[in-house]
C-alpha positions in Angstrom: 72.2 149.1 102.1 70.8 145.7 101.2 71.7 146.4 97.6 75.3 147.0 98.5 75.6 143.6 100.3 73.8 141.9 97.4 76.3 143.4 94.9 79.3 142.4 97.0 77.9 138.9 97.3 77.5 138.7 93.6 81.1 139.9 93.1 82.5 137.4 95.6 80.6 134.4 94.2 82.9 133.8 91.3 85.9 133.9 93.6 84.5 131.1 95.7 83.5 128.9 92.8 86.6 129.3 90.6 89.2 129.5 93.4 88.9 125.8 94.1 90.9 124.4 91.2 92.8 121.2 91.8 96.5 121.7 92.1 98.9 118.8 91.5 102.4 118.8 92.8 103.9 115.6 91.5 103.2 114.7 87.9 105.7 111.9 87.6 104.2 108.6 86.7 104.2 106.0 89.4 106.5 103.1 88.6 105.6 100.0 90.6 107.3 96.6 90.7 105.7 94.2 88.3 104.7 90.8 89.7 105.1 92.0 93.3 104.0 89.4 95.9 104.5 89.4 99.7 103.5 86.5 101.8 102.4 85.5 104.4 100.6 88.5 105.5 99.8 88.6 108.4 103.1 87.0 109.2 103.2 84.5 112.1 106.8 83.3 111.8 110.2 85.0 111.4 110.2 85.3 107.7 108.3 87.0 104.9 108.8 86.1 101.3 109.0 88.9 98.7 109.0 88.1 95.0 108.9 90.3 91.9 108.9 89.6 88.2 112.7 90.1 87.9 113.7 88.9 91.5 116.7 91.2 91.6 118.4 92.8 94.6 115.8 94.5 96.8 116.3 97.3 99.3 113.8 97.0 102.2 112.7 99.6 104.7 110.0 98.8 107.3 108.3 101.7 109.2 106.2 101.5 112.3 103.0 103.4 112.9 104.9 106.5 114.0 106.8 106.7 110.7 110.1 105.6 112.3 112.3 103.2 110.3 112.5 100.0 112.4 114.3 97.7 109.9 116.4 98.2 106.8 117.7 95.3 104.8 119.1 94.4 101.4 118.0 91.0 100.2 119.3 89.1 97.2 116.9 86.1 97.7 113.2 86.3 98.3 113.4 85.8 102.1 113.2 88.7 104.6 114.0 88.1 108.3 111.5 89.9 110.5 112.4 88.1 113.8 113.4 91.5 115.4 109.9 93.0 114.8 107.4 92.9 117.6 103.7 92.1 116.8 102.0 95.1 115.2 101.2 96.9 111.9 104.0 98.2 109.7 104.6 99.7 106.3 107.0 97.8 104.1 108.8 99.7 101.3 110.6 97.6 98.7 112.9 99.2 96.1 114.2 97.3 93.1 115.8 98.8 90.1 114.7 102.3 91.0 111.0 101.2 91.3 109.3 101.2 94.6 106.3 99.4 96.1 104.8 100.1 99.5 102.5 97.7 101.3 101.1 97.2 104.8 102.6 94.3 106.8 101.0 92.8 109.8 103.2 90.8 112.2 101.3 88.5 114.7 
């Protein structure tokens, strides 16, 4: 009886060791914005400045900690108005020329 359990264990061992291969879903290269800067962070006033290497038109989405979009904006300058945000931690997503950058934004 012990031999049967031992044989079954030896047969199952390769399944446990080889069945844990890494699976990747998204193989697309990440394209981030060159020269991205966001300041001040933490933000104490009503504005945040966002600059990139090309300084083109930027689509902005800001998410709260629950994943809800709390602010969307399209800016042509480097100034983003955050006066409607209450103090807290947010996720800022900036898209410019089909390239996206995501950063944490703290509003005090």
